[in-house]
C-alpha positions as CSV (number, residue, x, y, z in Angstrom):
1,D,6.7,-73.1,195.8
2,M,6.7,-76.6,194.2
3,G,4.5,-75.0,191.3
4,T,7.2,-72.2,190.1
5,K,9.9,-75.1,190.6
6,L,7.8,-77.2,188.4
7,L,7.2,-74.3,185.7
8,C,11.1,-73.5,185.8
9,F,12.0,-77.4,185.4
10,V,9.8,-77.8,182.5
11,L,10.8,-74.6,180.7
12,A,14.4,-75.5,181.6
13,S,13.7,-78.8,180.1
14,A,12.3,-77.4,177.1
15,L,15.2,-75.1,176.2
16,L,17.6,-77.9,176.7
17,A,15.5,-80.2,174.4
18,Y,15.4,-77.3,172.1
19,Y,19.1,-77.1,172.1
20,L,19.9,-80.6,171.5
21,Y,17.5,-81.5,168.7
22,T,19.5,-80.7,165.6
23,P,17.7,-82.6,163.0
24,V,20.3,-84.9,161.4
25,P,19.4,-86.0,157.8
26,E,18.3,-89.5,158.1
27,D,21.1,-90.9,155.7
28,I,24.0,-89.5,157.9
29,E,25.6,-92.7,160.0
30,E,26.1,-92.2,163.6
31,P,23.4,-89.8,164.2
32,W,23.8,-89.4,167.5
33,K,27.4,-88.4,167.6
34,V,26.9,-86.0,164.9
35,M,23.6,-84.6,166.7
36,F,25.8,-84.0,170.1
37,M,28.7,-82.6,167.8
38,A,26.4,-80.2,166.2
39,T,24.9,-79.0,169.3
40,T,28.1,-78.3,171.0
41,F,28.8,-76.0,167.8
42,R,25.4,-74.5,168.3
43,V,26.2,-73.7,172.2
44,L,29.4,-72.2,171.7
45,G,28.1,-70.0,168.9
46,H,25.1,-69.0,171.1
47,L,28.0,-68.1,173.9
48,A,30.0,-66.4,171.3
49,E,27.1,-64.4,170.3
50,V,26.1,-63.3,173.8
51,T,29.9,-62.1,174.7
52,D,30.0,-60.2,171.6
53,Q,26.7,-58.5,172.0
54,L,27.7,-57.8,175.9
55,G,30.8,-56.1,174.1
56,L,32.9,-58.6,176.4
57,M,34.8,-60.0,173.0
58,N,34.1,-60.1,169.2
59,Y,32.7,-63.3,168.2
60,M,35.2,-64.5,166.4
61,D,37.8,-64.1,169.0
62,A,35.4,-66.3,171.4
63,L,35.2,-68.9,168.8
64,M,39.0,-68.8,168.6
65,L,39.3,-69.8,172.4
66,I,37.9,-73.1,171.4
67,T,40.8,-73.5,168.3
68,A,43.2,-72.7,171.1
69,A,41.8,-75.3,173.4
70,D,42.1,-78.0,170.6
71,S,45.5,-77.2,169.9
72,V,48.6,-79.7,170.2
73,P,52.3,-78.8,170.4
74,P,54.3,-80.0,167.4
75,T,55.3,-83.6,168.6
76,S,57.5,-85.9,166.3
77,D,56.7,-90.0,166.5
78,E,58.2,-92.8,165.0
79,N,57.1,-92.0,161.5
80,V,57.2,-88.3,161.4
81,T,59.5,-85.3,162.5
82,V,57.0,-82.4,163.3
83,T,58.4,-78.8,164.0
84,D,56.7,-75.0,164.1
85,T,58.9,-72.8,162.2
86,E,58.6,-70.1,159.4
87,F,58.5,-69.7,155.7
88,S,58.8,-66.2,154.1
89,N,57.8,-64.9,157.6
90,V,54.7,-67.0,157.7
91,A,54.3,-69.7,160.6
92,V,54.1,-73.0,159.6
93,R,54.0,-76.6,160.8
94,L,56.3,-78.8,159.2
95,F,55.8,-82.8,158.8
96,L,58.9,-84.5,157.7
97,P,58.6,-88.3,157.2
98,R,61.4,-90.2,158.9
99,K,61.1,-93.5,156.5
100,P,64.2,-93.4,154.3
101,S,63.4,-92.7,150.7
102,E,64.7,-94.1,147.7
103,G,64.4,-91.1,145.6
104,L,62.8,-87.4,145.7
105,R,59.7,-87.5,148.3
106,R,56.3,-85.9,147.2
107,A,55.2,-82.8,149.0
108,V,51.7,-81.2,150.0
109,I,51.1,-77.7,151.1
110,F,47.8,-77.6,153.0
111,F,46.0,-74.7,154.5
112,H,43.3,-75.3,157.2
113,G,39.7,-74.1,157.1
114,G,37.5,-71.8,159.5
115,G,36.2,-69.2,157.5
116,W,39.5,-67.2,157.3
117,C,38.8,-66.2,161.0
118,L,39.4,-69.5,162.7
119,G,41.3,-72.4,162.8
120,D,45.2,-73.5,163.3
121,A,47.6,-76.0,161.7
122,G,48.1,-77.2,165.5
123,M,44.5,-78.1,165.9
124,K,44.2,-82.0,166.8
125,S,42.2,-82.9,163.8
126,Y,44.7,-80.6,161.2
127,D,48.0,-82.1,163.0
128,R,46.5,-85.6,162.6
129,L,45.4,-85.3,158.9
130,A,49.0,-83.9,157.9
131,R,50.5,-86.5,160.1
132,W,48.8,-89.3,158.1
133,T,49.5,-87.6,154.8
134,S,53.2,-87.3,155.5
135,S,53.6,-90.9,156.9
136,R,51.1,-92.7,154.4
137,L,52.5,-91.1,151.4
138,N,56.0,-90.6,152.8
139,A,55.4,-86.6,151.6
140,V,56.6,-83.5,153.3
141,V,53.7,-81.7,154.6
142,V,53.7,-77.8,155.0
143,S,50.4,-76.9,157.1
144,V,50.4,-73.1,157.0
145,N,49.1,-70.9,159.8
146,Y,48.1,-67.5,157.6
147,R,46.8,-64.8,159.8
148,L,43.3,-64.5,160.7
149,A,40.4,-62.0,160.5
150,P,39.0,-59.9,162.1
151,K,42.5,-58.9,163.2
152,Y,43.6,-59.0,159.3
153,H,41.2,-58.7,156.3
154,F,41.8,-59.9,152.7
155,P,44.2,-59.9,151.2
156,V,46.3,-61.0,154.3
157,Q,45.1,-64.5,154.4
158,F,45.7,-65.1,150.7
159,E,49.1,-63.7,150.5
160,D,50.2,-65.6,153.5
161,A,49.4,-68.7,151.7
162,Y,50.9,-67.3,148.6
163,A,54.2,-66.3,150.2
164,V,54.5,-69.9,151.9
165,T,53.7,-71.5,148.4
166,K,56.1,-69.2,146.4
167,F,58.8,-69.8,148.9
168,F,58.8,-73.4,149.3
169,L,58.5,-73.7,145.2
170,Q,61.9,-72.4,144.9
171,R,64.6,-75.0,143.7
172,N,66.8,-74.9,146.3
173,V,64.2,-75.2,149.1
174,L,62.9,-78.2,147.6
175,S,66.0,-79.6,147.3
176,Q,66.8,-78.8,150.9
177,Y,63.9,-81.0,152.0
178,G,64.5,-83.5,149.2
179,V,61.3,-83.0,147.4
180,D,60.8,-83.7,143.8
181,P,59.9,-80.7,142.0
182,E,57.4,-82.0,139.8
183,R,55.3,-83.5,142.4
184,V,54.2,-80.8,144.7
185,C,50.4,-80.0,145.3
186,V,48.2,-77.5,147.1
187,A,45.2,-78.6,149.4
188,G,42.9,-77.2,151.6
189,D,39.5,-77.6,153.5
190,S,36.6,-74.9,153.4
191,A,38.4,-71.5,153.6
192,G,41.7,-73.5,153.0
193,G,40.1,-74.9,149.8
194,N,39.5,-71.3,148.9
195,L,43.0,-70.2,149.5
196,A,44.3,-73.3,147.5
197,A,42.2,-72.3,144.5
198,A,43.2,-69.1,144.4
199,V,47.2,-69.8,145.1
200,A,46.8,-72.3,142.2
201,Q,45.6,-69.5,139.7
202,Q,47.9,-67.0,140.9
203,L,50.9,-69.1,140.5
204,L,50.2,-69.4,136.7
205,E,50.5,-65.8,136.2
206,D,53.9,-65.4,138.0
207,S,56.7,-65.7,135.9
208,E,59.0,-65.5,139.1
209,V,57.7,-69.0,140.0
210,E,59.5,-71.9,137.8
211,T,58.0,-74.9,139.6
212,E,54.4,-76.1,138.1
213,L,52.0,-77.5,140.8
214,K,51.3,-81.4,140.2
215,A,47.9,-81.3,141.5
216,Q,45.3,-79.0,143.6
217,V,43.1,-80.4,145.9
218,L,40.0,-78.5,147.5
219,I,37.9,-80.2,150.0
220,Y,34.5,-78.7,150.0
221,P,35.8,-75.3,149.0
222,A,34.2,-71.6,149.3
223,L,34.9,-70.5,145.8
224,Q,32.5,-67.5,145.3
225,T,31.0,-64.3,146.9
226,L,28.3,-63.2,144.3
227,D,25.5,-65.8,144.9
228,L,24.8,-66.8,148.5
229,N,21.5,-68.0,147.6
230,L,22.7,-71.1,145.5
231,P,20.4,-74.3,145.6
232,S,22.9,-75.5,148.4
233,Y,22.7,-72.5,150.4
234,Q,18.7,-72.7,150.5
235,E,18.8,-76.3,151.2
236,N,21.2,-76.2,153.9
237,A,20.8,-72.8,155.3
238,D,20.3,-74.5,159.0
239,Q,22.7,-77.6,158.6
240,L,24.8,-78.9,160.9
241,I,28.3,-77.3,161.3
242,L,28.1,-74.5,158.7
243,S,24.6,-72.6,158.6
244,R,24.1,-70.1,155.8
245,A,24.3,-67.2,158.5
246,L,27.6,-68.3,159.7
247,T,28.8,-68.5,156.2
248,V,27.7,-64.9,155.5
249,K,29.6,-63.8,158.6
250,F,32.9,-65.4,157.8
251,W,32.8,-64.3,154.0
252,S,31.8,-60.4,155.1
253,E,34.3,-60.6,157.8
254,Y,37.3,-61.7,155.3
255,F,36.7,-58.5,153.9
256,T,35.9,-56.2,156.6
257,S,34.2,-56.1,160.2
258,D,31.5,-53.3,158.8
259,V,28.3,-54.5,159.5
260,A,26.9,-53.3,156.3
261,L,28.6,-55.7,154.1
262,R,27.5,-58.5,156.1
263,E,23.7,-57.5,156.1
264,A,24.0,-57.0,152.2
265,M,25.4,-60.3,152.0
266,A,22.8,-61.6,154.1
267,S,19.9,-60.4,151.7
268,N,22.4,-61.4,148.4
269,R,22.1,-58.0,147.4
270,H,25.7,-56.8,147.5
271,V,26.9,-57.1,143.9
272,P,26.8,-53.7,142.2
273,P,25.3,-53.4,138.6
274,E,28.5,-52.8,136.8
275,S,29.6,-56.1,138.0
276,S,26.8,-58.0,136.3
277,H,29.1,-59.4,134.0
278,L,30.6,-61.7,136.7
279,F,27.4,-63.9,137.0
280,Q,28.2,-65.7,133.8
281,F,31.0,-67.6,136.0
282,I,28.5,-68.7,138.5
283,N,25.4,-69.1,137.1
284,W,24.2,-72.6,138.5
285,S,21.5,-73.2,136.0
286,H,23.8,-74.3,133.5
287,L,26.7,-75.4,135.6
288,L,25.2,-77.7,138.2
289,P,24.2,-81.1,137.3
290,E,20.4,-82.0,137.2
291,E,20.3,-83.8,140.5
292,L,21.9,-80.5,142.6
293,K,19.4,-78.5,140.7
294,K,16.0,-80.4,141.2
295,G,13.3,-78.0,142.3
296,H,15.1,-74.8,142.1
297,I,14.4,-72.4,139.5
298,Y,17.3,-69.9,138.5
299,T,16.4,-66.1,139.1
300,A,18.2,-63.1,138.1
301,P,20.5,-61.4,140.9
302,V,19.1,-58.1,142.6
303,Y,21.8,-55.8,142.5
304,G,22.9,-53.7,145.3
305,S,25.0,-50.2,145.9
306,S,28.3,-49.7,144.3
307,E,29.2,-48.0,147.4
308,L,30.2,-51.4,149.1
309,A,32.0,-52.7,146.1
310,Q,34.2,-49.7,146.0
311,K,34.7,-49.6,149.8
312,Y,35.4,-53.5,149.9
313,P,36.3,-54.3,146.7
314,G,37.8,-57.8,147.6
315,F,34.4,-59.9,147.4
316,L,34.7,-59.3,143.7
317,D,38.6,-60.2,143.7
318,P,39.3,-63.6,142.1
319,R,41.7,-63.9,144.7
320,A,38.8,-64.2,147.1
321,A,36.6,-65.9,144.8
322,P,38.5,-68.4,142.4
323,L,35.2,-68.9,140.4
324,L,35.2,-65.4,138.8
325,V,38.2,-66.0,136.5
326,S,37.7,-66.3,133.0
327,D,38.0,-69.9,131.2
328,A,41.0,-68.9,129.5
329,R,42.6,-68.5,133.2
330,L,41.4,-71.9,134.3
331,R,42.9,-73.9,131.3
332,R,46.3,-74.3,132.5
333,L,45.6,-75.6,135.9
334,P,46.9,-79.1,137.6
335,P,44.9,-82.1,138.0
336,T,42.3,-81.4,140.5
337,Y,40.3,-83.2,143.2
338,I,37.4,-81.5,144.6
339,L,35.3,-83.2,147.2
340,T,31.5,-81.7,148.1
341,C,29.3,-83.0,150.6
342,Q,25.5,-83.0,150.3
343,Y,24.5,-81.5,153.5
344,D,26.5,-78.1,152.9
345,V,26.0,-74.5,151.8
346,L,29.2,-74.7,149.8
347,R,28.3,-77.9,148.1
348,D,27.4,-75.9,144.7
349,D,30.4,-73.9,144.8
350,G,32.4,-77.3,144.3
351,A,30.2,-78.4,141.9
352,M,30.3,-75.4,139.9
353,Y,34.2,-75.4,139.7
354,A,34.6,-78.8,138.8
355,A,32.2,-78.4,135.9
356,R,34.1,-75.3,134.7
357,L,37.4,-76.6,135.2
358,R,36.4,-80.2,133.0
359,A,34.8,-77.5,130.2
360,A,38.4,-76.1,130.5
361,G,39.9,-79.7,129.8
362,V,41.3,-79.8,133.4
363,P,41.3,-83.4,134.9
364,V,39.0,-83.2,137.6
365,T,38.0,-85.9,140.2
366,H,34.8,-84.9,141.7
367,D,34.0,-86.9,144.4
368,H,30.3,-86.1,145.9
369,A,29.7,-87.4,149.2
370,R,25.7,-88.0,149.3
371,D,25.8,-88.9,153.2
372,A,28.4,-86.0,154.5
373,F,28.3,-82.5,156.1
374,H,30.5,-79.9,155.5
375,G,33.6,-80.3,157.9
376,A,33.3,-83.9,157.9
377,M,36.8,-84.4,157.2
378,T,38.1,-82.8,160.5
379,F,36.2,-85.2,162.9
380,I,38.7,-88.0,162.9
381,S,39.9,-87.3,166.4
382,A,38.2,-87.8,169.7
383,P,35.4,-87.1,171.0
384,S,33.7,-87.2,167.7
385,D,35.9,-89.5,166.0
386,L,33.1,-90.1,162.8
387,A,33.3,-93.0,160.6
388,V,32.5,-90.7,157.8
389,G,35.5,-88.5,158.5
390,H,38.0,-91.3,158.4
391,R,36.1,-92.6,154.9
392,L,36.8,-89.1,153.2
393,V,40.2,-89.0,154.6
394,N,41.0,-92.4,152.9
395,R,39.6,-91.3,149.8
396,Y,41.6,-87.9,149.7
397,L,45.0,-90.1,150.6
398,E,44.2,-92.5,147.9
399,W,43.7,-90.1,145.1
400,L,46.6,-88.1,146.5
401,D,48.9,-91.4,146.2
402,E,47.6,-92.1,143.0
403,N,48.1,-88.4,141.3
404,L,50.9,-86.7,143.1
């Protein structure tokens, strides 16, 4: 009857309104575009959740279908030759500039984001970013397709990223691509920023690698696993693209599909008492600038069981959490560009790393985008194509142009 139909219509409208209303911080430009995008992400996340609970498909595998739908084949254009190939048995997408070069070229080894579980060098936004980098800087770009969780857990993602970098840094490989050994950098966003930071650290310990990196670029990187209640985690728990719950899901899935770790991380009780000495490296009370600390009081960690750390030691490994290395190991790192966004759970990771690198004497450019959110740099193609994404990409390319 009419009444039932009306009730159904009202309920459906309320549900739709709930879905569509993603509060967008007031200083974010193009709020409608951002809201639409955030809502799309939220709907996809819920669908993935449902398929997972019904046992039809793993949550990450369901989200991976979107990655696949957004991928483009390697297509050359008038500026860049693009091919899919392998370096050291790891898939990479290679961008070689067509412009003649007077001398040797620069090179960027890039690791995409996606929480170690999602993403692909072939996604429109990553393909476009690499293309622009290659043609604007007349640089060789190696965009790495490392293997992903849940099929592969740590350290596979790191080892793939490292293997490609080490392979590319060999003198004969650099000369094959006309690359100047003094002008190579690693770069990445989000989980890719984590891999770039970890690779840069590991190279310093590797006596077989003669070529030193000229720079590292970390775009809203995830850098520590110990404290998942930093001010940025609290302030941005339900923020646009990357919520705290999804971050915890990504972090825990990087190490294991065992729900016990995810639950311990969600309550921030996963670090065993015997690892308490590591907290000095991420104590935000003295590592964050005042503007990011405002209104937050530092509380001592609550320790968890030793059993989890024994089963999944990866989350205490600096190759997964680059903030956990000593100051001495930071000193020899190359000049660093770090981008952080105000509306991002990972904001404080980047800010703390910037502070620690500076204290260790490493030249750091820390760009803090006060009107941006996690993932902003990947929204540079249709349908979202955000102005803020283009602005951040331009800053990144300008820095590289001046420092690489």
